[in-house]
PyMOL commands that place a pseudoatom at each C-alpha (Angstrom):
pseudoatom trace, name=CA, resn=UNK, resi=1, chain=A, elem=C, hetatm=0, pos=[150.267, 52.340, 141.965]
pseudoatom trace, name=CA, resn=UNK, resi=2, chain=A, elem=C, hetatm=0, pos=[147.516, 54.772, 142.351]
pseudoatom trace, name=CA, resn=UNK, resi=3, chain=A, elem=C, hetatm=0, pos=[147.417, 57.223, 139.454]
pseudoatom trace, name=CA, resn=UNK, resi=4, chain=A, elem=C, hetatm=0, pos=[145.994, 59.985, 141.532]
pseudoatom trace, name=CA, resn=UNK, resi=5, chain=A, elem=C, hetatm=0, pos=[148.588, 60.028, 143.947]
pseudoatom trace, name=CA, resn=UNK, resi=6, chain=A, elem=C, hetatm=0, pos=[149.953, 63.492, 144.308]
pseudoatom trace, name=CA, resn=UNK, resi=7, chain=A, elem=C, hetatm=0, pos=[146.983, 64.905, 142.459]
pseudoatom trace, name=CA, resn=UNK, resi=8, chain=A, elem=C, hetatm=0, pos=[144.916, 67.305, 144.708]
pseudoatom trace, name=CA, resn=UNK, resi=9, chain=A, elem=C, hetatm=0, pos=[141.383, 66.240, 144.912]
pseudoatom trace, name=CA, resn=UNK, resi=10, chain=A, elem=C, hetatm=0, pos=[140.017, 69.717, 144.564]
pseudoatom trace, name=CA, resn=UNK, resi=11, chain=A, elem=C, hetatm=0, pos=[141.926, 70.141, 141.202]
pseudoatom trace, name=CA, resn=UNK, resi=12, chain=A, elem=C, hetatm=0, pos=[140.690, 66.616, 139.882]
pseudoatom trace, name=CA, resn=UNK, resi=13, chain=A, elem=C, hetatm=0, pos=[137.415, 67.901, 140.580]
pseudoatom trace, name=CA, resn=UNK, resi=14, chain=A, elem=C, hetatm=0, pos=[137.480, 71.041, 138.957]
pseudoatom trace, name=CA, resn=UNK, resi=15, chain=A, elem=C, hetatm=0, pos=[139.151, 69.476, 135.922]
pseudoatom trace, name=CA, resn=UNK, resi=16, chain=A, elem=C, hetatm=0, pos=[136.189, 67.010, 135.700]
pseudoatom trace, name=CA, resn=UNK, resi=17, chain=A, elem=C, hetatm=0, pos=[133.490, 69.669, 136.326]
pseudoatom trace, name=CA, resn=UNK, resi=18, chain=A, elem=C, hetatm=0, pos=[135.349, 71.805, 133.464]
pseudoatom trace, name=CA, resn=UNK, resi=19, chain=A, elem=C, hetatm=0, pos=[135.314, 68.949, 131.169]
pseudoatom trace, name=CA, resn=UNK, resi=20, chain=A, elem=C, hetatm=0, pos=[131.744, 68.014, 131.793]
pseudoatom trace, name=CA, resn=UNK, resi=21, chain=A, elem=C, hetatm=0, pos=[130.648, 71.374, 131.154]
pseudoatom trace, name=CA, resn=UNK, resi=22, chain=A, elem=C, hetatm=0, pos=[132.662, 71.610, 127.845]
pseudoatom trace, name=CA, resn=UNK, resi=23, chain=A, elem=C, hetatm=0, pos=[131.212, 68.627, 126.744]
pseudoatom trace, name=CA, resn=UNK, resi=24, chain=A, elem=C, hetatm=0, pos=[127.506, 69.573, 127.540]
pseudoatom trace, name=CA, resn=UNK, resi=25, chain=A, elem=C, hetatm=0, pos=[127.784, 72.954, 125.703]
pseudoatom trace, name=CA, resn=UNK, resi=26, chain=A, elem=C, hetatm=0, pos=[129.066, 71.130, 122.496]
pseudoatom trace, name=CA, resn=UNK, resi=27, chain=A, elem=C, hetatm=0, pos=[126.619, 67.928, 122.501]
pseudoatom trace, name=CA, resn=UNK, resi=28, chain=A, elem=C, hetatm=0, pos=[123.570, 67.459, 120.545]
pseudoatom trace, name=CA, resn=UNK, resi=29, chain=A, elem=C, hetatm=0, pos=[122.114, 70.193, 118.129]
pseudoatom trace, name=CA, resn=UNK, resi=30, chain=A, elem=C, hetatm=0, pos=[121.047, 73.520, 119.068]
pseudoatom trace, name=CA, resn=UNK, resi=31, chain=A, elem=C, hetatm=0, pos=[117.952, 75.225, 117.744]
pseudoatom trace, name=CA, resn=UNK, resi=32, chain=A, elem=C, hetatm=0, pos=[119.574, 76.998, 114.995]
pseudoatom trace, name=CA, resn=UNK, resi=33, chain=A, elem=C, hetatm=0, pos=[120.940, 73.837, 113.880]
pseudoatom trace, name=CA, resn=UNK, resi=34, chain=A, elem=C, hetatm=0, pos=[117.459, 72.351, 113.638]
pseudoatom trace, name=CA, resn=UNK, resi=35, chain=A, elem=C, hetatm=0, pos=[115.935, 75.497, 111.865]
pseudoatom trace, name=CA, resn=UNK, resi=36, chain=A, elem=C, hetatm=0, pos=[118.710, 75.403, 109.299]
pseudoatom trace, name=CA, resn=UNK, resi=37, chain=A, elem=C, hetatm=0, pos=[118.320, 71.856, 108.753]
pseudoatom trace, name=CA, resn=UNK, resi=38, chain=A, elem=C, hetatm=0, pos=[114.319, 72.269, 108.359]
pseudoatom trace, name=CA, resn=UNK, resi=39, chain=A, elem=C, hetatm=0, pos=[114.975, 75.106, 106.054]
pseudoatom trace, name=CA, resn=UNK, resi=40, chain=A, elem=C, hetatm=0, pos=[117.190, 73.040, 103.796]
pseudoatom trace, name=CA, resn=UNK, resi=41, chain=A, elem=C, hetatm=0, pos=[114.911, 70.104, 103.778]
pseudoatom trace, name=CA, resn=UNK, resi=42, chain=A, elem=C, hetatm=0, pos=[111.965, 72.213, 102.971]
pseudoatom trace, name=CA, resn=UNK, resi=43, chain=A, elem=C, hetatm=0, pos=[113.622, 73.931, 100.010]
pseudoatom trace, name=CA, resn=UNK, resi=44, chain=A, elem=C, hetatm=0, pos=[115.044, 70.444, 98.583]
pseudoatom trace, name=CA, resn=UNK, resi=45, chain=A, elem=C, hetatm=0, pos=[111.486, 68.941, 99.118]
pseudoatom trace, name=CA, resn=UNK, resi=46, chain=A, elem=C, hetatm=0, pos=[109.840, 71.956, 97.323]
pseudoatom trace, name=CA, resn=UNK, resi=47, chain=A, elem=C, hetatm=0, pos=[112.224, 71.648, 94.299]
pseudoatom trace, name=CA, resn=UNK, resi=48, chain=A, elem=C, hetatm=0, pos=[111.599, 68.066, 93.910]
pseudoatom trace, name=CA, resn=UNK, resi=49, chain=A, elem=C, hetatm=0, pos=[107.721, 68.490, 94.096]
pseudoatom trace, name=CA, resn=UNK, resi=50, chain=A, elem=C, hetatm=0, pos=[108.116, 71.350, 91.600]
pseudoatom trace, name=CA, resn=UNK, resi=51, chain=A, elem=C, hetatm=0, pos=[110.010, 68.959, 89.212]
pseudoatom trace, name=CA, resn=UNK, resi=52, chain=A, elem=C, hetatm=0, pos=[107.559, 66.252, 89.643]
pseudoatom trace, name=CA, resn=UNK, resi=53, chain=A, elem=C, hetatm=0, pos=[104.504, 68.384, 89.051]
pseudoatom trace, name=CA, resn=UNK, resi=54, chain=A, elem=C, hetatm=0, pos=[106.242, 69.842, 85.765]
pseudoatom trace, name=CA, resn=UNK, resi=55, chain=A, elem=C, hetatm=0, pos=[107.015, 66.269, 84.665]
pseudoatom trace, name=CA, resn=UNK, resi=56, chain=A, elem=C, hetatm=0, pos=[103.423, 65.212, 85.274]
pseudoatom trace, name=CA, resn=UNK, resi=57, chain=A, elem=C, hetatm=0, pos=[102.275, 68.253, 83.089]
pseudoatom trace, name=CA, resn=UNK, resi=58, chain=A, elem=C, hetatm=0, pos=[104.546, 67.723, 80.130]
pseudoatom trace, name=CA, resn=UNK, resi=59, chain=A, elem=C, hetatm=0, pos=[103.462, 63.873, 80.324]
pseudoatom trace, name=CA, resn=UNK, resi=60, chain=A, elem=C, hetatm=0, pos=[99.655, 64.702, 80.285]
pseudoatom trace, name=CA, resn=UNK, resi=61, chain=A, elem=C, hetatm=0, pos=[100.388, 67.074, 77.412]
pseudoatom trace, name=CA, resn=UNK, resi=62, chain=A, elem=C, hetatm=0, pos=[102.230, 64.248, 75.340]
pseudoatom trace, name=CA, resn=UNK, resi=63, chain=A, elem=C, hetatm=0, pos=[99.135, 62.000, 76.146]
pseudoatom trace, name=CA, resn=UNK, resi=64, chain=A, elem=C, hetatm=0, pos=[96.777, 64.814, 74.783]
pseudoatom trace, name=CA, resn=UNK, resi=65, chain=A, elem=C, hetatm=0, pos=[98.972, 65.111, 71.632]
pseudoatom trace, name=CA, resn=UNK, resi=66, chain=A, elem=C, hetatm=0, pos=[99.284, 61.591, 70.961]
pseudoatom trace, name=CA, resn=UNK, resi=67, chain=A, elem=C, hetatm=0, pos=[95.466, 61.053, 71.285]
pseudoatom trace, name=CA, resn=UNK, resi=68, chain=A, elem=C, hetatm=0, pos=[94.691, 63.928, 68.815]
pseudoatom trace, name=CA, resn=UNK, resi=69, chain=A, elem=C, hetatm=0, pos=[97.349, 62.407, 66.446]
pseudoatom trace, name=CA, resn=UNK, resi=70, chain=A, elem=C, hetatm=0, pos=[95.635, 59.140, 66.660]
pseudoatom trace, name=CA, resn=UNK, resi=71, chain=A, elem=C, hetatm=0, pos=[92.129, 60.647, 66.271]
pseudoatom trace, name=CA, resn=UNK, resi=72, chain=A, elem=C, hetatm=0, pos=[93.653, 62.600, 63.218]
pseudoatom trace, name=CA, resn=UNK, resi=73, chain=A, elem=C, hetatm=0, pos=[94.960, 59.407, 61.384]
pseudoatom trace, name=CA, resn=UNK, resi=74, chain=A, elem=C, hetatm=0, pos=[92.152, 57.450, 62.148]
pseudoatom trace, name=CA, resn=UNK, resi=75, chain=A, elem=C, hetatm=0, pos=[89.916, 60.219, 60.408]
pseudoatom trace, name=CA, resn=UNK, resi=76, chain=A, elem=C, hetatm=0, pos=[92.256, 60.284, 57.358]
pseudoatom trace, name=CA, resn=UNK, resi=77, chain=A, elem=C, hetatm=0, pos=[91.775, 56.334, 57.051]
pseudoatom trace, name=CA, resn=UNK, resi=78, chain=A, elem=C, hetatm=0, pos=[87.958, 56.505, 57.505]
pseudoatom trace, name=CA, resn=UNK, resi=79, chain=A, elem=C, hetatm=0, pos=[87.792, 59.270, 54.704]
pseudoatom trace, name=CA, resn=UNK, resi=80, chain=A, elem=C, hetatm=0, pos=[90.017, 57.171, 52.426]
pseudoatom trace, name=CA, resn=UNK, resi=81, chain=A, elem=C, hetatm=0, pos=[87.955, 54.297, 52.876]
pseudoatom trace, name=CA, resn=UNK, resi=82, chain=A, elem=C, hetatm=0, pos=[84.586, 56.218, 52.302]
pseudoatom trace, name=CA, resn=UNK, resi=83, chain=A, elem=C, hetatm=0, pos=[86.084, 57.354, 48.935]
pseudoatom trace, name=CA, resn=UNK, resi=84, chain=A, elem=C, hetatm=0, pos=[85.174, 60.584, 47.176]
pseudoatom trace, name=CA, resn=UNK, resi=85, chain=A, elem=C, hetatm=0, pos=[81.773, 61.243, 45.910]
pseudoatom trace, name=CA, resn=UNK, resi=86, chain=A, elem=C, hetatm=0, pos=[83.009, 63.863, 43.333]
pseudoatom trace, name=CA, resn=UNK, resi=87, chain=A, elem=C, hetatm=0, pos=[81.205, 66.669, 45.090]
pseudoatom trace, name=CA, resn=UNK, resi=88, chain=A, elem=C, hetatm=0, pos=[83.149, 70.153, 44.791]
pseudoatom trace, name=CA, resn=UNK, resi=89, chain=A, elem=C, hetatm=0, pos=[83.975, 69.795, 48.638]
pseudoatom trace, name=CA, resn=UNK, resi=90, chain=A, elem=C, hetatm=0, pos=[82.849, 68.037, 51.863]
pseudoatom trace, name=CA, resn=UNK, resi=91, chain=A, elem=C, hetatm=0, pos=[83.661, 69.744, 55.221]
pseudoatom trace, name=CA, resn=UNK, resi=92, chain=A, elem=C, hetatm=0, pos=[82.577, 67.939, 58.536]
pseudoatom trace, name=CA, resn=UNK, resi=93, chain=A, elem=C, hetatm=0, pos=[83.221, 69.061, 62.200]
pseudoatom trace, name=CA, resn=UNK, resi=94, chain=A, elem=C, hetatm=0, pos=[82.437, 66.485, 64.888]
pseudoatom trace, name=CA, resn=UNK, resi=95, chain=A, elem=C, hetatm=0, pos=[83.172, 66.435, 68.650]
pseudoatom trace, name=CA, resn=UNK, resi=96, chain=A, elem=C, hetatm=0, pos=[84.940, 63.370, 70.174]
pseudoatom trace, name=CA, resn=UNK, resi=97, chain=A, elem=C, hetatm=0, pos=[85.700, 62.936, 73.790]
pseudoatom trace, name=CA, resn=UNK, resi=98, chain=A, elem=C, hetatm=0, pos=[88.565, 60.499, 74.912]
pseudoatom trace, name=CA, resn=UNK, resi=99, chain=A, elem=C, hetatm=0, pos=[89.516, 60.181, 78.549]
pseudoatom trace, name=CA, resn=UNK, resi=100, chain=A, elem=C, hetatm=0, pos=[87.334, 63.148, 79.678]
pseudoatom trace, name=CA, resn=UNK, resi=101, chain=A, elem=C, hetatm=0, pos=[89.076, 65.443, 76.971]
pseudoatom trace, name=CA, resn=UNK, resi=102, chain=A, elem=C, hetatm=0, pos=[86.934, 67.008, 74.224]
pseudoatom trace, name=CA, resn=UNK, resi=103, chain=A, elem=C, hetatm=0, pos=[88.675, 67.037, 70.810]
pseudoatom trace, name=CA, resn=UNK, resi=104, chain=A, elem=C, hetatm=0, pos=[87.037, 68.777, 67.793]
pseudoatom trace, name=CA, resn=UNK, resi=105, chain=A, elem=C, hetatm=0, pos=[87.483, 67.247, 64.466]
pseudoatom trace, name=CA, resn=UNK, resi=106, chain=A, elem=C, hetatm=0, pos=[87.482, 69.248, 61.449]
pseudoatom trace, name=CA, resn=UNK, resi=107, chain=A, elem=C, hetatm=0, pos=[87.972, 67.483, 58.220]
pseudoatom trace, name=CA, resn=UNK, resi=108, chain=A, elem=C, hetatm=0, pos=[87.253, 68.244, 54.629]
pseudoatom trace, name=CA, resn=UNK, resi=109, chain=A, elem=C, hetatm=0, pos=[87.830, 66.243, 51.339]
pseudoatom trace, name=CA, resn=UNK, resi=110, chain=A, elem=C, hetatm=0, pos=[87.974, 68.386, 48.296]
pseudoatom trace, name=CA, resn=UNK, resi=111, chain=A, elem=C, hetatm=0, pos=[88.938, 67.792, 44.478]
pseudoatom trace, name=CA, resn=UNK, resi=112, chain=A, elem=C, hetatm=0, pos=[92.759, 68.359, 44.053]
pseudoatom trace, name=CA, resn=UNK, resi=113, chain=A, elem=C, hetatm=0, pos=[91.941, 70.562, 41.144]
pseudoatom trace, name=CA, resn=UNK, resi=114, chain=A, elem=C, hetatm=0, pos=[90.243, 72.988, 43.269]
pseudoatom trace, name=CA, resn=UNK, resi=115, chain=A, elem=C, hetatm=0, pos=[92.588, 72.752, 46.204]
pseudoatom trace, name=CA, resn=UNK, resi=116, chain=A, elem=C, hetatm=0, pos=[95.071, 75.800, 46.531]
pseudoatom trace, name=CA, resn=UNK, resi=117, chain=A, elem=C, hetatm=0, pos=[98.000, 73.845, 47.384]
pseudoatom trace, name=CA, resn=UNK, resi=118, chain=A, elem=C, hetatm=0, pos=[98.075, 71.750, 44.072]
pseudoatom trace, name=CA, resn=UNK, resi=119, chain=A, elem=C, hetatm=0, pos=[100.338, 73.297, 41.581]
pseudoatom trace, name=CA, resn=UNK, resi=120, chain=A, elem=C, hetatm=0, pos=[100.149, 70.446, 38.934]
pseudoatom trace, name=CA, resn=UNK, resi=121, chain=A, elem=C, hetatm=0, pos=[97.779, 70.743, 35.955]
pseudoatom trace, name=CA, resn=UNK, resi=122, chain=A, elem=C, hetatm=0, pos=[97.283, 66.939, 36.005]
pseudoatom trace, name=CA, resn=UNK, resi=123, chain=A, elem=C, hetatm=0, pos=[94.901, 66.648, 38.961]
pseudoatom trace, name=CA, resn=UNK, resi=124, chain=A, elem=C, hetatm=0, pos=[91.839, 64.828, 37.561]
pseudoatom trace, name=CA, resn=UNK, resi=125, chain=A, elem=C, hetatm=0, pos=[90.986, 61.894, 39.961]
pseudoatom trace, name=CA, resn=UNK, resi=126, chain=A, elem=C, hetatm=0, pos=[93.015, 63.308, 42.816]
pseudoatom trace, name=CA, resn=UNK, resi=127, chain=A, elem=C, hetatm=0, pos=[91.436, 64.368, 45.933]
pseudoatom trace, name=CA, resn=UNK, resi=128, chain=A, elem=C, hetatm=0, pos=[92.660, 66.022, 49.117]
pseudoatom trace, name=CA, resn=UNK, resi=129, chain=A, elem=C, hetatm=0, pos=[91.663, 65.032, 52.686]
pseudoatom trace, name=CA, resn=UNK, resi=130, chain=A, elem=C, hetatm=0, pos=[92.641, 67.833, 55.422]
pseudoatom trace, name=CA, resn=UNK, resi=131, chain=A, elem=C, hetatm=0, pos=[92.190, 67.097, 58.890]
pseudoatom trace, name=CA, resn=UNK, resi=132, chain=A, elem=C, hetatm=0, pos=[92.495, 69.419, 61.789]
pseudoatom trace, name=CA, resn=UNK, resi=133, chain=A, elem=C, hetatm=0, pos=[92.288, 68.185, 65.743]
pseudoatom trace, name=CA, resn=UNK, resi=134, chain=A, elem=C, hetatm=0, pos=[91.880, 70.670, 68.347]
pseudoatom trace, name=CA, resn=UNK, resi=135, chain=A, elem=C, hetatm=0, pos=[91.667, 70.477, 71.913]
pseudoatom trace, name=CA, resn=UNK, resi=136, chain=A, elem=C, hetatm=0, pos=[91.874, 72.802, 75.106]
pseudoatom trace, name=CA, resn=UNK, resi=137, chain=A, elem=C, hetatm=0, pos=[94.724, 72.571, 77.944]
pseudoatom trace, name=CA, resn=UNK, resi=138, chain=A, elem=C, hetatm=0, pos=[94.460, 75.196, 80.862]
pseudoatom trace, name=CA, resn=UNK, resi=139, chain=A, elem=C, hetatm=0, pos=[92.719, 77.640, 78.626]
pseudoatom trace, name=CA, resn=UNK, resi=140, chain=A, elem=C, hetatm=0, pos=[94.971, 77.391, 75.478]
pseudoatom trace, name=CA, resn=UNK, resi=141, chain=A, elem=C, hetatm=0, pos=[93.861, 75.492, 72.272]
pseudoatom trace, name=CA, resn=UNK, resi=142, chain=A, elem=C, hetatm=0, pos=[96.120, 73.380, 70.664]
pseudoatom trace, name=CA, resn=UNK, resi=143, chain=A, elem=C, hetatm=0, pos=[96.023, 71.796, 67.113]
pseudoatom trace, name=CA, resn=UNK, resi=144, chain=A, elem=C, hetatm=0, pos=[97.266, 68.667, 65.270]
pseudoatom trace, name=CA, resn=UNK, resi=145, chain=A, elem=C, hetatm=0, pos=[96.971, 69.026, 61.182]
pseudoatom trace, name=CA, resn=UNK, resi=146, chain=A, elem=C, hetatm=0, pos=[97.418, 66.659, 58.725]
pseudoatom trace, name=CA, resn=UNK, resi=147, chain=A, elem=C, hetatm=0, pos=[96.605, 65.973, 55.085]
pseudoatom trace, name=CA, resn=UNK, resi=148, chain=A, elem=C, hetatm=0, pos=[96.848, 63.461, 52.305]
pseudoatom trace, name=CA, resn=UNK, resi=149, chain=A, elem=C, hetatm=0, pos=[96.184, 63.326, 48.590]
pseudoatom trace, name=CA, resn=UNK, resi=150, chain=A, elem=C, hetatm=0, pos=[94.488, 60.294, 47.283]
pseudoatom trace, name=CA, resn=UNK, resi=151, chain=A, elem=C, hetatm=0, pos=[93.990, 59.014, 43.644]
pseudoatom trace, name=CA, resn=UNK, resi=152, chain=A, elem=C, hetatm=0, pos=[90.632, 57.893, 43.136]
for i in range(1, 152): cmd.bond("trace and resi %d" % i, "trace and resi %d" % (i + 1))
show_as sticks, trace
zoom trace
């Protein structure tokens, strides 16, 4: 049995044509959808890039800070190993470059009796080693300070 029996050919063509045109107008993506998707993708990519750059900046600063702390610790250890010669005070400034970054190391060795931070009266034989390491990052100067008191 033929399904099209009793159906006018003209009606069938009009139905198929109407269905075909409706299908054409709803298939695929229009220009507006593509532009909106591109804008959303651009915003998302910009946010990811911004977060990545901020993370990189923090990581580089942490590396610089860690290097400055290592320089400070090494300077204190060197001053301890050298001992104290009994002079009223010794102040030394030395530049150091590590991984292309210039650090300035200021350290002093003073008798604890002349140190303003010591509050006790029994300071004979004690000396104070103070170290300040500074460096610049993006126009800002950062510091790492450390001090120790050593018995001679």
